[in-house]
N, C-alpha and C positions, 0 to 999 in steps of 0.2 A: 833407208837410214839401218845401219846393220843393229845385230838383235842386240848386242854389247850394249852397244850408244843409248836404243830403248830405254834397257837398264840401269843404264848411270844415270838417264834422267828421272828414275823414280826415286832418285836419292836427293834431286836437286830442288828447289824453291824456281818455281817458274818468273820468267825475268818479266813476260807480261800476261798480265791474267784478264779477259774478257767474260764478266757475270752477267749473266739472264741482261742482256742488250737489246734494245728495241730503237728504231728509229721506223716513224712516220711522216711524208711529208706532207703538209698541209697547215693550215690557220689552226685547225682544231687538234693537234695531234694527241693532246693528254686526252682528249673526250674519246676519239678514236683507239687510242691505246686500250679499251678497256675492250672493245668489238674482238679485236686482237687475241688478246689475252683469252677470247671468249671462245676461239678458234675460226674465226673468220679468216677464208683464203686472201691473197690478195687481189681478186678480182672481184671478189665479193665490196672488199673496201672500197675497190677503186668506183666502182657500180652505183655503191651508196653512200657514198662522202665526198668522193671526188680527191680523196685521198689515197697514195700514195705508200704502199707497204717497203718501206727498203729494207727491215732486218728484223726478224722476230728469234727472240729468247735466245739468242748467240751467247754459247759457253766454249772459251778455249784458254789453253795452258798454252803459253809459249817458252821452250828451255833458253838457258845461256848456250848461242853457240850454234842452233842448230837453224838450219833454212827452212822454215816454215811454208810450204806452198798455201795459197787460196785460189780455189778454180771454182767456174762456173762460166756457163754462155753469159752473153750480154745482157741484163738486167737482173742478173741472179743477186748483184747486192755487192762485191768481192770489192770493187773500188770503193762505194760507200762504208763497206766495213776497214778498211786500212785507212780510211779518212779520219775515224774515230782517232785513232791511236794516239794521233798527236792533237786531235779537237779542230779538226781543221773542219769538222762538223760535230754539232754537237747532237749527243744522242737524246730520245725522247725518254730513254729508263736507262737503268742499268749502271753496272759498275766496269771503271778502267784503272787497272793499277800499273803502274811497269814500275820493276824495282821494287815492290812493296809501297809504292805512293801513289795516296787516290789524286790520280790526272784530274777529276772532277772539281777540285777540292783549289789548285791554281787560282792565284790572283792571273789579272791581264798580264804582269811584266813576269811572275813566275812562270806563266805558260810561254811566253816571248822565252827565257831564259831556257827553261825546257826544250823548246823548239830548236834552239840555236847549238845547245852542248850536248842532249840525250839520242836524237833520232836526226838521221838524214834522208833525202829522200829523191830517189831516182823515176822520171818519166817516161813516159811512151815517145813521149816528142820531144825527147830534150832536153825541152826547157833552157834551153841557152839564152845568154841575151849578146843578141846580134854584134852591139858596137861596143864588146869587149873582147881582150883578146882570148886564145887558147889558156895560159897560164893565170890571165885575171878571173877568167870563170871561172878556174877550179880552183882558187883562192878564194871563190866569193864568199863561201861560207865563213871563213878565217876572217875578212875585213868585217862582218858582222857581229863576230864576237868581239871586236876590237883590237887583232893582231897587228901588230905592226909590218909594215909590208915589207921590208928585207927579210921579216921572217918566212911571212906566208908563201913570197916568191919560193924562197928554200923549198918547203914543202911541199909544195904547188910543183914543184918542179922534180921531186923526189918520184909524186903520186905521176906525173905525166910521163917517167921513165916506167913506173909499173905496169902501164896500162898500155903500156906499146907506143908511146908518141914524142919519143925523143926526137927535136928539132921541128915540133910543129906549135910552138912557146908561142909564137909571134902571129899565128896564123890567125886568121876569124873562121867563126862557123860556117860561113857560108863558101869558104875554102875545102871545103872536110866534105867526104862522106858522111855516107849515113852511119856507118859503121864507128866511124871515128869520131863522129860529133856523142855517139851513145858512149864513147871511152873516154871522151871528155866530161861527161855527164855520171859517170861513175866515180873516175879521178875524185872531181866535187864534190861529191856525196862521202868519200873514202878521206879525203884530206883534211873533215872536220875532227877524226876519230871516234864519232859518234857509234855509241855500244850497239847499236838500232839502224838499220840498213833499211827501208820501205822504198820496194819497187814496183813501180804501177805499169805492168804489162808492159817494162823496162824494153825489152829485144823483138815486140810484135809490129813495131816498124820496120823489122830490117827485112831482107832477104835471108832465105832458109840458107843457104854459106855461112854468111858474115853472124847471122841469130848461131848459127850453131858452135862459132867460133868465138864471140861472146859467151854463152853459157860453158864452155871452155876455161873463158881466164876466169872467168867466178868460179868455179867451183877450185879453179889453182890458187886464189885470192883467198878463197877459204879456208883450204888446206893450213895455210900460215897464218891470216886472220883471227878464225874462230868469231868474226863478229857474229848476231843474231840477226838473220835477215827473212823479212817477210814480204815474200814472191810473190804478185798477182798473175794470173793466165789463165786463157781460156782451154791455152792446148794442154793435153794429158800428156803426150810424150816430153815437153816441156820440165812438167811436174814429176813427171818420174824420174827423168833425169837430173834435177837439181833437187828435189826436197825430202828432206832425211821425214818428215810430216807433210801429208795433205790434208786439206780441210776442203771439202767439196761441197759447194750454196746453189741453192733452187729458190729461186722466187722468194730471197731473204730468208732460207730456210735453213740449216745447217745438218744436210742429211745424211753427210759420213764424214768421220774424219780419223786419221789412223796413218801407218807406214807402209809407204809404196805396194809392197807387198798384199797388205791386207786388203788394200783397193782394189788391186788389178786381179788378185783369186777371189775375196769374197763380197763384192759389190751388196752395195743396201737393200736396192731398188734398181729398178727398169731404165731409172734416170742415169743411175751412175753405171747401171751396164750396159747402157749406149756409149758412153765415153771410151770403155774399156773394150767394148766387143773389135776392134779394129786395130789394137795395139798389138806391136810384136810383141808375145813374153820373151821371146828367147833374147832381144833387145832389149829386154827393160828389167828380167829378174837374173839376180845372182844367184853363182852357184850356194851359197852357205842361206839364203831362203828357201831353199826347195829341196835340200840335202835331206840325206837318212842320219840318223843318229850312226856313232863309229859302229863298226862291227869288232872281229876278234883282233884286238890290238896285240903282235908277240913282241913282249917284249926281252926275251930268253937270249941267253950269252951261248947254250949249247940248242943239240937238236933235239936230243931228249926232253930237255925243259919246254923245248917250243911243242913237241908231242903232246905232252901236258897237257898245256895250254891249251892244244887244238883241242883236247878230247872235253874239256867244259866248256867248248862255245859249241850251238846248235848249227855254225856253218864249218862250210868244208874250205875255207879260205880264211888267210887274216893278213895284218898287216905288217910288215916287221919293223921296226923301230930300232934304233940305241942312242949314245951321246950324239951322234951328229943327226939325229931326225930319221925321217921315213927312208928305208932302204929297197925296198920291194913288197911284194906278195908272194907268200909262200902258201901252197895247197895242201889240201888234204893228202891226194894223190901225190903227189912227189914225196910226203914224209911216209907214203905206205912201203914205199921202194927202197928207204934207208934201213939197212941191216943193222938191229939192235947194238949190235956190237961199236958201231958209229955214231950212235944217240951222246957219247962225251964230247965228240967234235965239236967245234963253233961253226955257226951256220955261215956258209960262203955265198958270195953272192952268185956260184952256180947252181944253188937251188931255189932259185926268186924268179920271177915273173917280172920282166922288167916293165909294170904297168907306172904311168906315171900318175905325178898327184897333180891336182889344181886347186887353186888359189879360191879360198871363199869370198872374197869379195869380183870375183871374175863375172861377166858376164858370160850367161848362158850357152850364148852365140858364139863365142871364141871358146871353148870347151870341146864342140859338137865333134870335129876332127877326131879327137882323142878317146871320146865316146863309139866312133863306130871305129876305132883301131884296136878296141878291147874290148876282149866280152865279161870282163870283172869289170864290178863298178869302177870306181876310181875312187883314191882317197884324197877328200877335200883337207888342206892346211892352212894353218892360220900363219898370219904373219911371223910367226917363229919358227913355223917350218913344223909346226906339231900338226898330228891328226885330231881332226875334230870331228870328223861324218866322214858319209861317204856319197856318193852319184852315181845312180847305176842306169841303163839305159830305159828300164823300164820304168823310172820315175821320171825322166826327161818326156818319154812319149805320151804318158800320163799328163803332164802339164802340159804338152802344145796339142794332145790331142781332145782336152778338156776344152781348151780354146776353138780348136777347130768346132767341136761339137755346137758349142756356143753361138758359134758365128754360122752356121748352119739352119740353127732352132729360130735367129736371131732373121736371119734373111727368109725362113720358112713363114715365122710370122709377121715377115712384111706383104 
């Protein structure tokens, strides 16, 4: 998630709010709950009571339009958690609010209607009905809602094209590849136009290449649709690629949540650090997540004005900008060699170092060639072409060397 998006969410009301959620599997869950609240671990609970601790005091706020990733190893409670959102699993204790509505107060019929219209789900093993055609599978949610056949086929056909399966309408699931089947599952979930999309290990059964393609497709669709997506995965690379916010579970306990950059650079404990130690930071971090504040910005029209601005700066170079945006870098050495009689002249391109600007949302690995070709820090530009920071060789080296040291320390401790 960009810093701007995080800031915007602070001004929003969460679409999904989970408060003090507990889940214990067993016949005496309410009684065992007291032991959990007293601090007993998952292993202790199982040994003493035969009950399984699924979730312990989970608190989450999920905002409209974000991809919220919940991750952890097998048995961490991530799939248990997502199934509480639509009450496929009933909690032992806690509150579940969706769009301001207490889901726990819904009657059976209200809950059924809520599931049909508010949330859609995409499963790991596709969940397609083998006896129905692709178009029938995609439109199934609309059929449950009572939408007429002509309308649901028309809407299903639109989503069929959106996920790149035009021409497959009358095929059956067993005639499709795994990636194609998952596209049908995604189209089916989107076809109902639900506000919230629950994706439980949706891409885990796919081979790496198809999985990457599905991630690309989800990112592309999200840029257009702005759904609220809760995505379950055990793969940190996938979480970092997709997530605006990441929550990491261990043994039913939420051990850390935050923006991908926070998880990557500031792991909360050894468990999270074990996840992040092998991630290639250059492929996971964007420029804006590690950039330094803007250095001297020269917005002057004349050389003399630039000299005056530079004197007020502690740096010996500045980024020259005008109404057309960033133009290049001017150095103190260059200004020192200009005669005072020329101070009234305009700053022209002959005085500028041709240092390229980089976009804030670019991955670090994509800007490394520019970093190597330029001694001076690269200006970081926002989507409007304005300078918002700088990226230096030393900053990049520090980020990547920290990972190298971390990997060395982890290997030594092993």
